[in-house]
C-alpha positions in Angstrom: -80.8 58.8 31.8 -82.7 62.0 31.3 -86.3 62.8 32.0 -87.2 62.4 28.3 -89.2 59.3 27.8 -88.6 58.2 31.4 -92.2 56.9 31.8 -91.3 54.1 29.4 -88.6 52.8 31.7 -89.2 49.3 33.1 -87.5 49.2 36.5 -87.3 45.4 36.7 -85.4 45.2 33.4 -82.9 47.8 34.5 -82.2 45.9 37.7 -81.7 42.6 35.8 -79.3 44.3 33.4 -77.2 45.9 36.1 -77.6 43.4 39.0 -74.1 42.0 38.7 -72.7 45.5 39.0 -74.4 46.3 42.2 -72.6 46.3 45.6 -74.1 44.4 48.5 -75.7 47.6 49.8 -77.1 48.4 46.4 -78.6 44.9 46.1 -80.4 45.6 49.4 -81.8 48.7 47.9 -82.9 46.8 44.8 -84.6 44.2 46.9 -86.3 46.8 49.1 -87.6 48.7 46.1 -88.8 45.6 44.3 -90.8 44.5 47.3 -92.2 48.0 48.1 -92.5 49.9 44.8 -95.9 51.5 45.6 -94.4 53.1 48.8 -90.8 53.7 47.6 -92.1 55.6 44.5 -93.2 58.4 46.8 -90.3 58.2 49.4 -87.2 60.5 49.3 -83.7 59.1 49.1 -83.2 60.0 52.8 -86.3 58.1 53.8 -85.3 54.9 52.0 -81.7 55.3 53.3 -83.0 55.5 56.9 -85.2 52.4 56.4 -82.2 50.5 55.2 -79.6 52.1 57.5 -77.6 53.3 54.5 -76.4 56.7 53.4 -77.9 59.1 50.9 -74.8 59.0 48.7 -75.3 55.2 48.4 -78.8 55.9 47.1 -77.4 58.3 44.5 -74.8 55.8 43.4 -77.5 53.1 43.1 -79.6 55.4 40.8 -76.6 56.3 38.7 -75.6 52.6 38.3 -79.0 52.0 36.8 -78.4 54.9 34.4 -80.4 57.7 36.0 -79.0 61.3 36.4 -80.2 61.4 40.0 -82.3 59.6 42.6 -85.3 61.9 42.0 -85.1 61.0 38.3 -85.3 57.3 39.2 -88.3 58.0 41.5 -90.1 59.7 38.6 -89.8 56.4 36.7 -91.1 54.4 39.6 -94.1 56.8 40.1 -95.0 56.5 36.4 -95.1 52.7 36.7 -97.2 52.8 39.9 -99.7 55.2 38.3 -100.0 53.0 35.2 -100.9 50.0 37.4 -103.4 52.0 39.3 -105.1 53.2 36.1 -105.6 49.7 34.9 -107.5 48.5 38.0 -108.9 51.8 39.4 -112.4 51.2 38.2 -112.8 47.8 39.9 -110.9 49.0 43.0 -113.4 51.9 43.5 -116.3 49.5 43.4 -114.7 47.5 46.2 -113.8 50.4 48.6 -117.0 50.0 50.6 -116.3 46.4 51.4 -112.8 47.4 52.6 -114.3 49.8 55.1 -117.4 48.1 56.3 -117.0 44.4 55.5 -116.0 41.7 57.9 -112.6 40.0 57.8 -113.7 37.4 55.2 -115.1 40.1 52.9 -111.9 42.1 53.3 -109.7 39.2 52.4 -111.8 38.2 49.4 -111.8 41.8 48.2 -108.0 41.9 48.5 -107.7 38.7 46.5 -110.0 40.0 43.8 -107.8 43.2 43.7 -104.6 41.3 43.1 -106.1 38.8 40.7 -107.5 41.7 38.7 -104.1 43.4 38.7 -102.5 40.2 37.5 -104.6 40.4 34.3 -102.6 43.4 33.3 -99.2 42.6 34.9 -98.7 38.9 33.9 -96.6 38.8 30.8 -98.6 36.7 28.3 -95.6 36.1 26.0 -93.6 34.8 29.0 -96.6 32.6 29.9 -96.8 31.1 26.5 -93.1 30.4 26.6 -93.6 28.6 29.9 -96.3 26.4 28.4 -93.9 25.5 25.6 -91.1 24.6 28.0 -93.5 22.3 29.8 -94.7 20.8 26.6 -91.2 19.8 25.3 -89.6 18.7 28.6 -90.3 15.3 30.2 -88.5 15.6 33.5 -89.4 18.6 35.6 -87.7 19.7 38.9 -90.1 21.8 41.1 -88.6 23.9 43.9 -90.4 25.7 46.7 -89.9 25.9 50.5 -92.1 27.0 53.4 -95.6 28.0 52.3 -94.7 27.3 48.7 -94.5 23.6 49.4 -98.3 23.3 48.8 -97.7 24.7 45.3 -94.9 22.1 44.8 -97.3 19.4 45.8 -99.9 20.6 43.4 -97.5 20.7 40.5 -96.1 17.3 41.4 -99.5 15.7 41.3 -100.8 17.5 38.2 -97.6 17.2 36.1 -97.3 13.5 36.9 -100.8 13.0 35.6 -99.7 15.0 32.5 -97.1 12.3 31.8 -94.1 14.2 33.2 -91.5 12.8 35.5 -91.5 15.2 38.5 -88.7 15.6 41.0 -89.9 17.8 43.9 -87.4 20.0 45.8 -89.3 21.0 48.9 -86.8 20.4 51.7 -83.6 22.1 52.6 -80.2 20.5 53.4 -79.1 17.1 52.1 -82.5 16.2 50.9 -82.3 19.1 48.5 -78.7 18.7 47.3 -78.8 15.0 46.2 -81.6 15.4 43.7 -79.8 18.3 42.1 -77.0 15.9 41.1 -79.5 14.5 38.5 -80.3 17.9 36.9 -79.2 18.3 33.3 -79.7 20.3 30.1 -82.6 18.2 29.0 -84.6 18.9 32.2 -86.8 21.8 33.3 -86.8 23.6 36.6 -89.9 25.4 38.0 -88.7 27.5 40.9 -91.2 29.2 43.2 -90.0 32.1 45.4 -91.4 35.2 47.0 -90.0 38.3 48.7 -86.3 37.5 48.8 -83.7 35.4 47.0 -82.9 32.8 49.6 -79.6 30.9 49.6 -81.5 27.7 48.6 -83.3 29.5 45.7 -80.0 30.9 44.6 -78.4 27.4 44.8 -81.0 25.7 42.6 -80.9 28.6 40.0 -77.1 28.4 39.9 -77.2 24.7 39.4 -79.7 25.0 36.6 -77.7 27.7 34.9 -74.5 25.7 35.2 -76.0 22.8 33.3 -78.1 25.0 30.9 -81.4 23.8 32.4 -84.2 26.2 31.5 -85.9 27.8 34.4 -89.5 29.0 34.9 -89.7 31.3 38.0 -93.1 31.9 39.6 -92.8 34.9 41.9 -94.2 38.2 43.0 -91.3 40.7 43.2 -88.1 38.7 42.5 -88.0 38.9 38.7 -85.7 41.9 38.6 -83.4 40.4 41.3 -83.1 37.0 39.6 -82.7 38.6 36.1 -81.3 36.3 33.4 -80.9 33.4 35.8 -84.5 32.5 34.9 -85.5 31.7 31.3 -89.1 32.8 32.0 -90.5 34.9 34.8 -94.2 34.7 35.7 -94.7 37.5 38.2 -97.8 38.9 39.8 -98.0 40.9 43.1 -99.6 39.5 46.2 -99.6 42.7 48.2 -97.2 44.7 50.4 -94.5 42.7 52.1 -95.9 43.5 55.5 -99.4 42.2 54.7 -100.9 38.7 55.0 -100.4 36.8 51.8 -102.4 33.9 50.5 -101.3 31.8 47.5 -104.4 32.6 45.4 -102.5 34.5 42.7 -99.6 32.1 42.2 -102.0 29.1 42.4 -104.2 30.7 39.7 -101.1 31.1 37.5 -100.2 27.4 38.0 -103.7 26.2 37.4 -103.8 28.1 34.1 -100.4 26.7 33.1 -101.6 23.2 33.7 -104.9 23.8 31.9 -103.2 25.2 28.8 -100.7 22.4 28.8 -103.5 19.9 28.8 -104.9 21.7 25.7 -101.6 21.7 23.7 -100.6 18.2 24.7 -104.0 16.7 24.9 -103.5 13.3 23.3 -100.6 12.2 25.5 -102.1 13.6 28.7 -105.4 11.9 28.0 -103.7 8.6 27.4 -101.9 8.9 30.7 -105.1 9.7 32.5 -106.7 6.6 30.9 -103.8 4.5 32.3 -104.4 6.1 35.8 -108.1 5.2 35.6 -107.1 1.6 34.7 -104.8 1.4 37.7 -107.6 2.7 40.0 -110.0 0.1 38.7 -107.4 -2.6 39.3 -106.9 -1.4 42.9 -110.7 -1.3 43.5 -111.2 -4.8 42.2 -108.4 -6.2 44.4 -109.5 -4.4 47.5 -113.3 -4.8 47.3 -114.2 -8.0 45.4 -113.0 -10.3 48.3 -115.2 -8.3 50.7 -118.2 -8.7 48.4 -117.7 -12.4 48.2 -117.6 -12.7 52.0 -121.0 -11.1 52.2 -122.5 -13.7 50.0 
């Protein structure tokens, strides 16, 4: 790939297209770049190679596998993408600089969250988001996968999707407890997978199972879209900050809340009917639990 039109290159799409061609070492490079694009865009091949304990020729082969003439040519493409992101949010970032320097820890954390939420306004693919809503609308049984800190997001989706008249099967544990529910997955189901930073063996397992049985997949992530590639039907990606930084779940939680809100709008009648049934059940429980107590007081 020459330098002509190189600023139009979407790195994540290149990774997805060539991922199966990459060696184990080259997949390590792809993962490192995906998680650290801001920094890698301005690092030399030698610096990245040293960080990964690889050789410079390996870096060159990686760049050529993606279709670039050289590693510097690939770096130009990465720099163009980083500059584009910076331009979108530079105005708001400049207003928040004072808080970063002089604010207390709470102010700094809130400022950081505002930064990444603002960036997500430009980086979240709206077409992909609309596709995700449609998948949720037409599928009745939904598997939701997430481990570690992502379990709280799984819990949120389980509660809210159940209220939205969906049958939810949570996948929030490893080992046997994860494997047995996967036996139920089929082509008429939907998988929502949540994963950040790296493609873990368990994430890879649930994606492979879904692909094997033609189950559509919505992936909610930060940097894994290019590594997962076509294993996901829809990727909802938004950065949460450098890998080494403290990460909250504000950005992915906002994406999930918006998904659920839009789903409630496009499938309003069925969801409202289900919520009415929930209210009736609550009233029934309240009557059974509290009426005997009230009689005793008389």
